[in-house]
N, CA, C and O atoms as a GROMACS GRO file, in nm:
protein
  532
    1MET      N    1  -2.865  -0.173   1.621
    1MET     CA    2  -2.881  -0.087   1.502
    1MET      C    3  -2.805  -0.150   1.385
    1MET      O    4  -2.690  -0.192   1.400
    2ASP      N    5  -2.868  -0.158   1.273
    2ASP     CA    6  -2.807  -0.212   1.152
    2ASP      C    7  -2.691  -0.124   1.108
    2ASP      O    8  -2.701  -0.001   1.110
    3ARG      N    9  -2.579  -0.186   1.068
    3ARG     CA   10  -2.460  -0.114   1.026
    3ARG      C   11  -2.489  -0.016   0.912
    3ARG      O   12  -2.427   0.090   0.904
    4ARG      N   13  -2.584  -0.052   0.825
    4ARG     CA   14  -2.616   0.035   0.711
    4ARG      C   15  -2.688   0.163   0.753
    4ARG      O   16  -2.691   0.259   0.676
    5THR      N   17  -2.746   0.167   0.874
    5THR     CA   18  -2.816   0.286   0.918
    5THR      C   19  -2.730   0.376   1.005
    5THR      O   20  -2.772   0.486   1.041
    6LEU      N   21  -2.610   0.333   1.039
    6LEU     CA   22  -2.520   0.416   1.118
    6LEU      C   23  -2.473   0.534   1.036
    6LEU      O   24  -2.452   0.521   0.915
    7PRO      N   25  -2.457   0.651   1.099
    7PRO     CA   26  -2.407   0.766   1.023
    7PRO      C   27  -2.263   0.741   0.976
    7PRO      O   28  -2.183   0.681   1.046
    8ARG      N   29  -2.234   0.788   0.855
    8ARG     CA   30  -2.101   0.772   0.798
    8ARG      C   31  -2.005   0.873   0.857
    8ARG      O   32  -2.044   0.985   0.889
    9LYS      N   33  -1.878   0.833   0.873
    9LYS     CA   34  -1.776   0.925   0.922
    9LYS      C   35  -1.730   1.020   0.813
    9LYS      O   36  -1.688   1.132   0.841
   10PHE      N   37  -1.740   0.976   0.688
   10PHE     CA   38  -1.691   1.056   0.576
   10PHE      C   39  -1.800   1.068   0.470
   10PHE      O   40  -1.871   0.972   0.442
   11ILE      N   41  -1.810   1.185   0.412
   11ILE     CA   42  -1.904   1.208   0.303
   11ILE      C   43  -1.858   1.128   0.182
   11ILE      O   44  -1.742   1.133   0.143
   12ARG      N   45  -1.952   1.055   0.124
   12ARG     CA   46  -1.923   0.980   0.002
   12ARG      C   47  -1.996   1.047  -0.114
   12ARG      O   48  -2.110   1.092  -0.101
   13VAL      N   49  -1.928   1.053  -0.227
   13VAL     CA   50  -1.990   1.111  -0.345
   13VAL      C   51  -1.978   1.011  -0.460
   13VAL      O   52  -1.878   0.942  -0.472
   14PRO      N   53  -2.080   1.004  -0.544
   14PRO     CA   54  -2.075   0.910  -0.657
   14PRO      C   55  -1.975   0.956  -0.763
   14PRO      O   56  -1.964   1.075  -0.793
   15ILE      N   57  -1.903   0.861  -0.817
   15ILE     CA   58  -1.814   0.887  -0.931
   15ILE      C   59  -1.822   0.767  -1.023
   15ILE      O   60  -1.864   0.659  -0.982
   16GLY      N   61  -1.783   0.785  -1.147
   16GLY     CA   62  -1.789   0.676  -1.243
   16GLY      C   63  -1.657   0.653  -1.313
   16GLY      O   64  -1.655   0.594  -1.422
   17TYR      N   65  -1.547   0.696  -1.255
   17TYR     CA   66  -1.417   0.684  -1.321
   17TYR      C   67  -1.367   0.540  -1.318
   17TYR      O   68  -1.393   0.465  -1.224
   18ARG      N   69  -1.295   0.504  -1.423
   18ARG     CA   70  -1.234   0.371  -1.426
   18ARG      C   71  -1.109   0.372  -1.339
   18ARG      O   72  -1.052   0.478  -1.311
   19LEU      N   73  -1.067   0.255  -1.296
   19LEU     CA   74  -0.947   0.247  -1.214
   19LEU      C   75  -0.884   0.110  -1.222
   19LEU      O   76  -0.943   0.014  -1.272
   20LYS      N   77  -0.762   0.104  -1.171
   20LYS     CA   78  -0.690  -0.021  -1.159
   20LYS      C   79  -0.654  -0.039  -1.013
   20LYS      O   80  -0.617   0.055  -0.943
   21VAL      N   81  -0.666  -0.164  -0.969
   21VAL     CA   82  -0.627  -0.200  -0.833
   21VAL      C   83  -0.524  -0.311  -0.846
   21VAL      O   84  -0.552  -0.416  -0.904
   22MET      N   85  -0.406  -0.286  -0.793
   22MET     CA   86  -0.299  -0.385  -0.798
   22MET      C   87  -0.280  -0.444  -0.660
   22MET      O   88  -0.244  -0.375  -0.564
   23ALA      N   89  -0.305  -0.576  -0.651
   23ALA     CA   90  -0.298  -0.644  -0.523
   23ALA      C   91  -0.256  -0.788  -0.546
   23ALA      O   92  -0.298  -0.852  -0.642
   24GLU      N   93  -0.174  -0.838  -0.456
   24GLU     CA   94  -0.133  -0.978  -0.461
   24GLU      C   95  -0.084  -1.021  -0.599
   24GLU      O   96  -0.127  -1.123  -0.652
   25GLU      N   97   0.004  -0.943  -0.655
   25GLU     CA   98   0.067  -0.974  -0.784
   25GLU      C   99  -0.033  -0.988  -0.899
   25GLU      O  100  -0.008  -1.061  -0.995
   26ARG      N  101  -0.144  -0.921  -0.889
   26ARG     CA  102  -0.239  -0.919  -1.000
   26ARG      C  103  -0.301  -0.781  -1.009
   26ARG      O  104  -0.300  -0.703  -0.914
   27THR      N  105  -0.356  -0.753  -1.126
   27THR     CA  106  -0.416  -0.622  -1.151
   27THR      C  107  -0.563  -0.641  -1.185
   27THR      O  108  -0.598  -0.718  -1.275
   28LEU      N  109  -0.649  -0.570  -1.112
   28LEU     CA  110  -0.791  -0.569  -1.141
   28LEU      C  111  -0.820  -0.440  -1.216
   28LEU      O  112  -0.793  -0.331  -1.165
   29THR      N  113  -0.875  -0.452  -1.336
   29THR     CA  114  -0.917  -0.335  -1.411
   29THR      C  115  -1.066  -0.320  -1.388
   29THR      O  116  -1.146  -0.406  -1.429
   30CYS      N  117  -1.104  -0.212  -1.324
   30CYS     CA  118  -1.244  -0.190  -1.286
   30CYS      C  119  -1.304  -0.084  -1.377
   30CYS      O  120  -1.247   0.024  -1.391
   31PRO      N  121  -1.418  -0.113  -1.439
   31PRO     CA  122  -1.478  -0.018  -1.532
   31PRO      C  123  -1.523   0.111  -1.466
   31PRO      O  124  -1.527   0.216  -1.530
   32SER      N  125  -1.558   0.104  -1.336
   32SER     CA  126  -1.599   0.227  -1.269
   32SER      C  127  -1.598   0.209  -1.118
   32SER      O  128  -1.617   0.100  -1.065
   33ALA      N  129  -1.576   0.321  -1.052
   33ALA     CA  130  -1.592   0.326  -0.907
   33ALA      C  131  -1.737   0.359  -0.879
   33ALA      O  132  -1.807   0.414  -0.965
   34ILE      N  133  -1.783   0.327  -0.761
   34ILE     CA  134  -1.921   0.358  -0.722
   34ILE      C  135  -1.924   0.492  -0.649
   34ILE      O  136  -2.003   0.581  -0.682
   35ASN      N  137  -1.836   0.503  -0.548
   35ASN     CA  138  -1.827   0.630  -0.477
   35ASN      C  139  -1.688   0.646  -0.416
   35ASN      O  140  -1.610   0.551  -0.409
   36ILE      N  141  -1.661   0.769  -0.371
   36ILE     CA  142  -1.531   0.800  -0.314
   36ILE      C  143  -1.552   0.895  -0.197
   36ILE      O  144  -1.646   0.974  -0.195
   37SER      N  145  -1.462   0.886  -0.100
   37SER     CA  146  -1.462   0.978   0.013
   37SER      C  147  -1.316   1.016   0.038
   37SER      O  148  -1.226   0.968  -0.031
   38MET      N  149  -1.294   1.100   0.136
   38MET     CA  150  -1.157   1.136   0.173
   38MET      C  151  -1.086   1.015   0.232
   38MET      O  152  -0.963   1.012   0.238
   39ASN      N  153  -1.162   0.916   0.276
   39ASN     CA  154  -1.106   0.802   0.345
   39ASN      C  155  -1.090   0.678   0.257
   39ASN      O  156  -1.012   0.589   0.290
   40GLY      N  157  -1.163   0.670   0.146
   40GLY     CA  158  -1.156   0.549   0.066
   40GLY      C  159  -1.246   0.552  -0.056
   40GLY      O  160  -1.302   0.655  -0.092
   41ILE      N  161  -1.256   0.434  -0.118
   41ILE     CA  162  -1.330   0.423  -0.244
   41ILE      C  163  -1.402   0.289  -0.247
   41ILE      O  164  -1.350   0.188  -0.199
   42LEU      N  165  -1.522   0.289  -0.305
   42LEU     CA  166  -1.598   0.167  -0.329
   42LEU      C  167  -1.590   0.141  -0.479
   42LEU      O  168  -1.629   0.225  -0.560
   43VAL      N  169  -1.541   0.022  -0.514
   43VAL     CA  170  -1.510  -0.012  -0.652
   43VAL      C  171  -1.600  -0.125  -0.702
   43VAL      O  172  -1.618  -0.225  -0.633
   44ARG      N  173  -1.654  -0.106  -0.820
   44ARG     CA  174  -1.734  -0.211  -0.882
   44ARG      C  175  -1.637  -0.312  -0.944
   44ARG      O  176  -1.556  -0.278  -1.031
   45SER      N  177  -1.647  -0.439  -0.898
   45SER     CA  178  -1.558  -0.542  -0.951
   45SER      C  179  -1.620  -0.679  -0.929
   45SER      O  180  -1.680  -0.705  -0.825
   46THR      N  181  -1.604  -0.767  -1.028
   46THR     CA  182  -1.649  -0.905  -1.012
   46THR      C  183  -1.538  -0.990  -0.953
   46THR      O  184  -1.563  -1.101  -0.906
   47GLU      N  185  -1.416  -0.939  -0.956
   47GLU     CA  186  -1.303  -1.012  -0.897
   47GLU      C  187  -1.297  -0.985  -0.748
   47GLU      O  188  -1.334  -0.877  -0.702
   48ARG      N  189  -1.251  -1.083  -0.673
   48ARG     CA  190  -1.246  -1.072  -0.528
   48ARG      C  191  -1.101  -1.060  -0.481
   48ARG      O  192  -1.010  -1.117  -0.540
   49VAL      N  193  -1.084  -0.984  -0.374
   49VAL     CA  194  -0.955  -0.967  -0.309
   49VAL      C  195  -0.978  -0.986  -0.160
   49VAL      O  196  -1.071  -0.928  -0.105
   50PRO      N  197  -0.895  -1.066  -0.093
   50PRO     CA  198  -0.918  -1.092   0.050
   50PRO      C  199  -0.913  -0.965   0.135
   50PRO      O  200  -0.837  -0.872   0.108
   51LEU      N  201  -0.996  -0.964   0.239
   51LEU     CA  202  -0.994  -0.854   0.335
   51LEU      C  203  -0.854  -0.838   0.393
   51LEU      O  204  -0.785  -0.937   0.417
   52GLY      N  205  -0.815  -0.715   0.416
   52GLY     CA  206  -0.684  -0.688   0.474
   52GLY      C  207  -0.572  -0.680   0.372
   52GLY      O  208  -0.458  -0.651   0.408
   53THR      N  209  -0.602  -0.705   0.244
   53THR     CA  210  -0.500  -0.700   0.141
   53THR      C  211  -0.460  -0.556   0.113
   53THR      O  212  -0.546  -0.471   0.088
   54ARG      N  213  -0.330  -0.529   0.117
   54ARG     CA  214  -0.278  -0.396   0.082
   54ARG      C  215  -0.275  -0.386  -0.070
   54ARG      O  216  -0.240  -0.482  -0.138
   55CYS      N  217  -0.313  -0.270  -0.123
   55CYS     CA  218  -0.319  -0.257  -0.268
   55CYS      C  219  -0.277  -0.116  -0.312
   55CYS      O  220  -0.277  -0.021  -0.233
   56TYR      N  221  -0.243  -0.107  -0.437
   56TYR     CA  222  -0.207   0.018  -0.502
   56TYR      C  223  -0.321   0.052  -0.597
   56TYR      O  224  -0.365  -0.034  -0.674
   57ILE      N  225  -0.368   0.176  -0.593
   57ILE     CA  226  -0.486   0.215  -0.670
   57ILE      C  227  -0.450   0.328  -0.766
   57ILE      O  228  -0.382   0.423  -0.729
   58ILE      N  229  -0.496   0.316  -0.890
   58ILE     CA  230  -0.485   0.424  -0.988
   58ILE      C  231  -0.627   0.460  -1.031
   58ILE      O  232  -0.699   0.377  -1.087
   59ILE      N  233  -0.668   0.584  -1.004
   59ILE     CA  234  -0.800   0.632  -1.044
   59ILE      C  235  -0.779   0.725  -1.162
   59ILE      O  236  -0.706   0.824  -1.152
   60PHE      N  237  -0.842   0.693  -1.274
   60PHE     CA  238  -0.829   0.773  -1.396
   60PHE      C  239  -0.942   0.875  -1.399
   60PHE      O  240  -1.056   0.843  -1.432
   61VAL      N  241  -0.909   0.998  -1.366
   61VAL     CA  242  -1.008   1.105  -1.355
   61VAL      C  243  -1.017   1.176  -1.490
   61VAL      O  244  -0.919   1.234  -1.536
   62LEU      N  245  -1.134   1.172  -1.551
   62LEU     CA  246  -1.155   1.237  -1.680
   62LEU      C  247  -1.250   1.354  -1.660
   62LEU      O  248  -1.369   1.336  -1.631
   63GLU      N  249  -1.197   1.475  -1.675
   63GLU     CA  250  -1.276   1.598  -1.659
   63GLU      C  251  -1.253   1.686  -1.781
   63GLU      O  252  -1.139   1.719  -1.813
   64GLU      N  253  -1.360   1.723  -1.847
   64GLU     CA  254  -1.353   1.813  -1.962
   64GLU      C  255  -1.251   1.766  -2.067
   64GLU      O  256  -1.176   1.847  -2.122
   65GLY      N  257  -1.249   1.636  -2.093
   65GLY     CA  258  -1.162   1.579  -2.195
   65GLY      C  259  -1.018   1.560  -2.155
   65GLY      O  260  -0.937   1.514  -2.235
   66VAL      N  261  -0.982   1.596  -2.031
   66VAL     CA  262  -0.844   1.581  -1.983
   66VAL      C  263  -0.840   1.473  -1.876
   66VAL      O  264  -0.916   1.477  -1.779
   67GLU      N  265  -0.750   1.376  -1.896
   67GLU     CA  266  -0.738   1.268  -1.798
   67GLU      C  267  -0.619   1.293  -1.707
   67GLU      O  268  -0.508   1.318  -1.753
   68THR      N  269  -0.644   1.286  -1.577
   68THR     CA  270  -0.538   1.290  -1.476
   68THR      C  271  -0.554   1.164  -1.391
   68THR      O  272  -0.651   1.090  -1.407
   69LYS      N  273  -0.459   1.142  -1.300
   69LYS     CA  274  -0.463   1.022  -1.217
   69LYS      C  275  -0.450   1.059  -1.071
   69LYS      O  276  -0.380   1.153  -1.034
   70ILE      N  277  -0.519   0.982  -0.989
   70ILE     CA  278  -0.496   0.985  -0.845
   70ILE      C  279  -0.431   0.851  -0.813
   70ILE      O  280  -0.485   0.745  -0.846
   71LEU      N  281  -0.316   0.856  -0.749
   71LEU     CA  282  -0.242   0.735  -0.711
   71LEU      C  283  -0.250   0.722  -0.560
   71LEU      O  284  -0.230   0.819  -0.487
   72ALA      N  285  -0.280   0.601  -0.512
   72ALA     CA  286  -0.297   0.583  -0.369
   72ALA      C  287  -0.258   0.442  -0.325
   72ALA      O  288  -0.256   0.349  -0.405
   73TRP      N  289  -0.228   0.430  -0.197
   73TRP     CA  290  -0.214   0.301  -0.131
   73TRP      C  291  -0.336   0.283  -0.043
   73TRP      O  292  -0.388   0.380   0.013
   74GLY      N  293  -0.382   0.160  -0.031
   74GLY     CA  294  -0.497   0.135   0.054
   74GLY      C  295  -0.504  -0.010   0.097
   74GLY      O  296  -0.417  -0.091   0.064
   75THR      N  297  -0.609  -0.041   0.171
   75THR     CA  298  -0.633  -0.175   0.223
   75THR      C  299  -0.778  -0.213   0.198
   75THR      O  300  -0.868  -0.132   0.221
   76VAL      N  301  -0.802  -0.334   0.150
   76VAL     CA  302  -0.938  -0.383   0.128
   76VAL      C  303  -1.003  -0.404   0.264
   76VAL      O  304  -0.954  -0.482   0.346
   77VAL      N  305  -1.115  -0.335   0.288
   77VAL     CA  306  -1.183  -0.343   0.418
   77VAL      C  307  -1.321  -0.408   0.407
   77VAL      O  308  -1.380  -0.444   0.509
   78ARG      N  309  -1.373  -0.422   0.286
   78ARG     CA  310  -1.503  -0.487   0.268
   78ARG      C  311  -1.510  -0.544   0.127
   78ARG      O  312  -1.460  -0.485   0.032
   79ASP      N  313  -1.573  -0.661   0.116
   79ASP     CA  314  -1.591  -0.728  -0.013
   79ASP      C  315  -1.731  -0.788  -0.010
   79ASP      O  316  -1.757  -0.885   0.061
   80ASN      N  317  -1.822  -0.730  -0.090
   80ASN     CA  318  -1.957  -0.783  -0.094
   80ASN      C  319  -2.015  -0.765  -0.234
   80ASN      O  320  -1.942  -0.732  -0.328
   81ALA      N  321  -2.144  -0.786  -0.246
   81ALA     CA  322  -2.209  -0.777  -0.378
   81ALA      C  323  -2.195  -0.639  -0.441
   81ALA      O  324  -2.194  -0.627  -0.564
   82ASP      N  325  -2.183  -0.533  -0.359
   82ASP     CA  326  -2.164  -0.398  -0.412
   82ASP      C  327  -2.028  -0.380  -0.476
   82ASP      O  328  -2.013  -0.303  -0.571
   83GLY      N  329  -1.929  -0.450  -0.427
   83GLY     CA  330  -1.793  -0.438  -0.479
   83GLY      C  331  -1.691  -0.442  -0.368
   83GLY      O  332  -1.717  -0.493  -0.259
   84LEU      N  333  -1.575  -0.386  -0.395
   84LEU     CA  334  -1.465  -0.381  -0.299
   84LEU      C  335  -1.457  -0.243  -0.237
   84LEU      O  336  -1.455  -0.142  -0.308
   85ALA      N  337  -1.452  -0.239  -0.104
   85ALA     CA  338  -1.429  -0.113  -0.035
   85ALA      C  339  -1.283  -0.109   0.006
   85ALA      O  340  -1.233  -0.200   0.073
   86ILE      N  341  -1.215  -0.002  -0.034
   86ILE     CA  342  -1.072   0.013  -0.005
   86ILE      C  343  -1.053   0.141   0.076
   86ILE      O  344  -1.095   0.249   0.034
   87ARG      N  345  -0.991   0.127   0.192
   87ARG     CA  346  -0.960   0.243   0.276
   87ARG      C  347  -0.823   0.295   0.235
   87ARG      O  348  -0.726   0.220   0.230
   88PHE      N  349  -0.816   0.425   0.207
   88PHE     CA  350  -0.688   0.486   0.171
   88PHE      C  351  -0.596   0.491   0.293
   88PHE      O  352  -0.638   0.525   0.403
   89SER      N  353  -0.471   0.457   0.271
   89SER     CA  354  -0.370   0.479   0.374
   89SER      C  355  -0.277   0.593   0.333
   89SER      O  356  -0.216   0.658   0.418
   90GLN      N  357  -0.266   0.615   0.202
   90GLN     CA  358  -0.181   0.724   0.154
   90GLN      C  359  -0.223   0.764   0.013
   90GLN      O  360  -0.242   0.679  -0.074
   91ILE      N  361  -0.238   0.894  -0.008
   91ILE     CA  362  -0.259   0.949  -0.142
   91ILE      C  363  -0.123   1.004  -0.185
   91ILE      O  364  -0.062   1.081  -0.111
   92LEU      N  365  -0.078   0.965  -0.300
   92LEU     CA  366   0.057   1.002  -0.344
   92LEU      C  367   0.058   1.136  -0.415
   92LEU      O  368  -0.020   1.159  -0.508
   93GLY      N  369   0.146   1.224  -0.372
   93GLY     CA  370   0.167   1.352  -0.439
   93GLY      C  371   0.066   1.458  -0.402
   93GLY      O  372  -0.050   1.429  -0.373
   94LYS      N  373   0.112   1.582  -0.403
   94LYS     CA  374   0.026   1.697  -0.373
   94LYS      C  375  -0.089   1.707  -0.474
   94LYS      O  376  -0.202   1.739  -0.438
   95GLU      N  377  -0.060   1.679  -0.601
   95GLU     CA  378  -0.163   1.687  -0.704
   95GLU      C  379  -0.273   1.584  -0.679
   95GLU      O  380  -0.391   1.613  -0.700
   96GLY      N  381  -0.235   1.465  -0.635
   96GLY     CA  382  -0.333   1.363  -0.604
   96GLY      C  383  -0.423   1.404  -0.488
   96GLY      O  384  -0.544   1.384  -0.492
   97LEU      N  385  -0.362   1.461  -0.385
   97LEU     CA  386  -0.441   1.511  -0.272
   97LEU      C  387  -0.538   1.620  -0.315
   97LEU      O  388  -0.654   1.620  -0.275
   98GLU      N  389  -0.489   1.713  -0.397
   98GLU     CA  390  -0.575   1.821  -0.445
   98GLU      C  391  -0.690   1.766  -0.530
   98GLU      O  392  -0.804   1.812  -0.517
   99ARG      N  393  -0.660   1.671  -0.616
   99ARG     CA  394  -0.764   1.612  -0.702
   99ARG      C  395  -0.868   1.540  -0.618
   99ARG      O  396  -0.988   1.554  -0.643
  100LEU      N  397  -0.825   1.464  -0.517
  100LEU     CA  398  -0.920   1.395  -0.429
  100LEU      C  399  -1.007   1.496  -0.356
  100LEU      O  400  -1.129   1.481  -0.350
  101ARG      N  401  -0.944   1.599  -0.302
  101ARG     CA  402  -1.020   1.704  -0.232
  101ARG      C  403  -1.124   1.764  -0.325
  101ARG      O  404  -1.240   1.779  -0.287
  102ASP      N  405  -1.084   1.799  -0.446
  102ASP     CA  406  -1.175   1.861  -0.542
  102ASP      C  407  -1.291   1.768  -0.579
  102ASP      O  408  -1.405   1.812  -0.588
  103LEU      N  409  -1.260   1.639  -0.600
  103LEU     CA  410  -1.366   1.544  -0.635
  103LEU      C  411  -1.475   1.541  -0.529
  103LEU      O  412  -1.594   1.547  -0.560
  104VAL      N  413  -1.432   1.532  -0.403
  104VAL     CA  414  -1.530   1.521  -0.295
  104VAL      C  415  -1.592   1.657  -0.264
  104VAL      O  416  -1.713   1.667  -0.247
  105LEU      N  417  -1.510   1.760  -0.256
  105LEU     CA  418  -1.557   1.892  -0.218
  105LEU      C  419  -1.664   1.946  -0.314
  105LEU      O  420  -1.768   1.994  -0.269
  106PHE      N  421  -1.638   1.938  -0.444
  106PHE     CA  422  -1.729   1.997  -0.542
  106PHE      C  423  -1.855   1.915  -0.568
  106PHE      O  424  -1.950   1.964  -0.629
  107ARG      N  425  -1.855   1.789  -0.524
  107ARG     CA  426  -1.974   1.705  -0.542
  107ARG      C  427  -2.050   1.686  -0.411
  107ARG      O  428  -2.157   1.626  -0.410
  108SER      N  429  -1.996   1.736  -0.303
  108SER     CA  430  -2.052   1.713  -0.171
  108SER      C  431  -2.175   1.800  -0.143
  108SER      O  432  -2.181   1.915  -0.185
  109PRO      N  433  -2.273   1.742  -0.072
  109PRO     CA  434  -2.386   1.824  -0.029
  109PRO      C  435  -2.347   1.918   0.087
  109PRO      O  436  -2.419   2.012   0.118
  110ASP      N  437  -2.232   1.892   0.149
  110ASP     CA  438  -2.183   1.973   0.261
  110ASP      C  439  -2.034   2.002   0.241
  110ASP      O  440  -1.951   1.936   0.303
  111PRO      N  441  -1.999   2.099   0.155
  111PRO     CA  442  -1.859   2.127   0.125
  111PRO      C  443  -1.773   2.162   0.247
  111PRO      O  444  -1.655   2.129   0.251
  112GLU      N  445  -1.832   2.230   0.346
  112GLU     CA  446  -1.754   2.264   0.465
  112GLU      C  447  -1.712   2.139   0.542
  112GLU      O  448  -1.599   2.129   0.588
  113GLN      N  449  -1.805   2.042   0.555
  113GLN     CA  450  -1.771   1.916   0.621
  113GLN      C  451  -1.667   1.840   0.539
  113GLN      O  452  -1.575   1.782   0.596
  114ALA      N  453  -1.680   1.841   0.408
  114ALA     CA  454  -1.583   1.773   0.322
  114ALA      C  455  -1.444   1.834   0.340
  114ALA      O  456  -1.345   1.761   0.342
  115GLN      N  457  -1.435   1.966   0.353
  115GLN     CA  458  -1.305   2.031   0.374
  115GLN      C  459  -1.247   1.989   0.509
  115GLN      O  460  -1.127   1.964   0.518
  116ARG      N  461  -1.329   1.981   0.613
  116ARG     CA  462  -1.279   1.936   0.745
  116ARG      C  463  -1.229   1.793   0.737
  116ARG      O  464  -1.126   1.760   0.797
  117GLU      N  465  -1.299   1.709   0.664
  117GLU     CA  466  -1.256   1.570   0.648
  117GLU      C  467  -1.122   1.564   0.576
  117GLU      O  468  -1.034   1.485   0.613
  118PHE      N  469  -1.107   1.645   0.473
  118PHE     CA  470  -0.981   1.650   0.399
  118PHE      C  471  -0.867   1.690   0.492
  118PHE      O  472  -0.762   1.626   0.493
  119GLU      N  473  -0.887   1.795   0.569
  119GLU     CA  474  -0.782   1.840   0.660
  119GLU      C  475  -0.748   1.734   0.763
  119GLU      O  476  -0.632   1.717   0.798
  120GLY      N  477  -0.850   1.662   0.813
  120GLY     CA  478  -0.825   1.553   0.906
  120GLY      C  479  -0.747   1.439   0.843
  120GLY      O  480  -0.658   1.382   0.906
  121PHE      N  481  -0.781   1.406   0.719
  121PHE     CA  482  -0.709   1.300   0.648
  121PHE      C  483  -0.563   1.338   0.629
  121PHE      O  484  -0.474   1.256   0.650
  122VAL      N  485  -0.538   1.462   0.589
  122VAL     CA  486  -0.401   1.507   0.565
  122VAL      C  487  -0.321   1.503   0.695
  122VAL      O  488  -0.206   1.459   0.696
  123ARG      N  489  -0.381   1.548   0.806
  123ARG     CA  490  -0.311   1.544   0.936
  123ARG      C  491  -0.281   1.401   0.976
  123ARG      O  492  -0.171   1.372   1.022
  124GLN      N  493  -0.378   1.312   0.959
  124GLN     CA  494  -0.360   1.173   0.994
  124GLN      C  495  -0.250   1.107   0.911
  124GLN      O  496  -0.175   1.024   0.962
  125ALA      N  497  -0.241   1.145   0.785
  125ALA     CA  498  -0.141   1.087   0.695
  125ALA      C  499  -0.002   1.143   0.722
  125ALA      O  500   0.096   1.095   0.664
  126GLY      N  501   0.008   1.244   0.808
  126GLY     CA  502   0.139   1.297   0.842
  126GLY      C  503   0.190   1.405   0.751
  126GLY      O  504   0.307   1.441   0.757
  127ASP      N  505   0.102   1.458   0.667
  127ASP     CA  506   0.140   1.568   0.579
  127ASP      C  507   0.155   1.695   0.663
  127ASP      O  508   0.089   1.706   0.766
  128PRO      N  509   0.237   1.791   0.623
  128PRO     CA  510   0.257   1.910   0.704
  128PRO      C  511   0.134   1.997   0.723
  128PRO      O  512   0.131   2.078   0.816
  129GLY      N  513   0.033   1.985   0.640
  129GLY     CA  514  -0.085   2.069   0.658
  129GLY      C  515  -0.177   2.058   0.539
  129GLY      O  516  -0.143   1.997   0.438
  130PRO      N  517  -0.295   2.119   0.550
  130PRO     CA  518  -0.393   2.108   0.442
  130PRO      C  519  -0.350   2.186   0.318
  130PRO      O  520  -0.277   2.285   0.327
  131VAL      N  521  -0.396   2.139   0.206
  131VAL     CA  522  -0.374   2.207   0.080
  131VAL      C  523  -0.474   2.322   0.073
  131VAL      O  524  -0.594   2.300   0.091
  132GLN      N  525  -0.428   2.441   0.049
  132GLN     CA  526  -0.516   2.557   0.041
  132GLN      C  527  -0.573   2.566  -0.099
  132GLN      O  528  -0.504   2.537  -0.196
  133GLY      N  529  -0.696   2.606  -0.110
  133GLY     CA  530  -0.754   2.616  -0.243
  133GLY      C  531  -0.874   2.703  -0.246
  133GLY      O  532  -0.934   2.721  -0.352
   0.00000   0.00000   0.00000
């Protein structure tokens, strides 16, 4: 079975926010992300970063004229023509977790599944429990 036809573990939703990826003593400024899930983000970039590279991510979320940020640590897990796929290892701060949950939850075709994914991510990350909302 082709990898592209396998069911995804996490719901991905399209987003167009700009972001910065800091890896290997350099900063990639990306005009937009392609999609995001509770587990990671696919970023549009012409610059390449080696697989396995740990990176710091800043996602600039612009909603109704107000910009907030999601700060995260992650690892580059795929690099192809679509862009860089980064798996989150840690979302920094309660506000960042809430913002990530809201981005995926409110854009998801299956909000209940998205909430379960969020709770699983929080448990895996070692947080004391899910953010209620």
